[in-house]
N, C-alpha and C positions, 0 to 999 in steps of 0.2 A: 200092649208091649212098649208099643209107643209112646202112649201115654204114661207108663210107668216110666221109662228113659226119661221123659221130658219133666215128670213132676221132681225126677231125682236132680236134675239139672238145675231146675229153679229153686229148690228147696236145700240142696248140701253144695251148691258152688258157693264158694267165700266170695265177698263182694269186695272190689278192688276199690282201694283209697277210703274205706268205712272209716279208718282211723281219723283221717282228714275232715271227713264230712262231720265225725263227731267234736273234733277241735274247732271248728267254724261254728257248730250249731252251740258249744259251750261259751264262745266268746260273744257270739252275737248275742246269746241271754244275758251274758255278764253285763254288755253295753246297755241293752235294755233297761236291766233293772235298775242300773246304775243312773241313766239319763231319768228315771222317775222318781228320782229321790225328793226329800223334801227342800224346797227353797227355802233361803235364807229369809228370816222374817225382814218386811221392809217397814221403814217408818214413815209415817206417815206425814204428808207433805201438809204445814198448818199455813190457812188462809188466812192474810192479814183481814182486819177490821175494816170494813169499809159502808159507807152509809150515803143516800141522796135523801135531801129532805126538799122537798118543794112544794109549795104553796103561795098563798095569795097576801098581801100585807095592805091595810088599809091606813089612812092618815092618823097619824099618832097611835097606831095598834103597834100590836105584835105577835109573833109566832115562835112558839117553840116545839121541840120536838124531843124526846127522851131514848136512851139507846143503852143498853145494859152488854157490859164485857167481863169477861171470865178471869183476864189477869191483867197487871199494870201494863200498861201500855203508853207510848206517845202518841198524841193523835195531832193531824194538819187538819183545820177546821177553813173552808174557803168559799166566798161568797162569789159564787161560781157564775151566776147568771143573775141580771136584775133588768127587769122591762123597763123600769122608770129611767133608765138613763146611768152612765157610767160616773156623770156629774153631779150627783144625789148622794149624800152622805148619810150612811144608816150605823146604828147601833147592833154589833154582833158580839154574843158573849157565851161563856163556857161555865155551865156550874152543876147543880145539882136540882132535883126537883125538888122543889118547894112543899115544907111541912104540912100547908094545908091540902097537897095534892094538885093545886091549881098554880101552873106557873113553873117558873125557872128562878131560881136563887144563884144569881151569877157569882161566880168564883175571879172570872176575869172578862173585862170585856176592852173592846176597841172601838174606834171610828173606823168605819172602812166604806168604801166604793168600790163597786164590782169590777174589777179587772179580770177575775177567773182565772190568772195565771200562776199567782204564787199563794201560799197559806196566808191567813190574816192572822190566825192563832196556831202555834205549836204549844203543847201543853202536855206533862207527862201526868196519867191521871192511875188511878187505882182500881181493881177492880169492883165492880158494882154499877149501879144506876147512874147516869149521869143525862146533862140537857144541853141542847145548843138553842140560842134563842136570837132572832133577830128583830130590830126595833126600829120606828121611825124616829127621829130626831126632830122632825117638825119640816123636814123639806122636802115630804110628799106634795104639801099642798093639799088639794083637794084630789088628788089621782090615787087611783089603787094600783097596786103594781105585784105581778109574779114574780118570783124568785126561785131559786136553786142554790142550795148548800152542799157542800160535799165535806163529809167527815171521814176521813182515811188514816189508817195506823202508817206510821212513820216508819 
């Protein structure tokens, strides 16, 4: 009898605030679903072209490096480091790989000294394969020298 009364009270007694609980659950569920929606698409950040070319050059020698770009850009080329000293003049050029498959046919070339601070060549180039070349103008004498050239998109 006590169990019948207890069962009756547990299952037949109205729960107070049941509408409030239902409303809270409904709003919480709606907020949860809304926060899981699709994020707007993001545009990928484009990374500017950059390359470092370093090697060794000997007397009356040259060194070149090819690089490929996918679209037209403006490049800045700088003789950033040169162990023979900043008093030695060198030839620095920008061009396209030679048709023979060896070397670099220069389209632009300048006489430079390594100061490493400002671009020696700034040029607009189209998509494709290009090259940069450093060559001795006869001032290296009998020395060899290490160098570093930076190629950066403007």
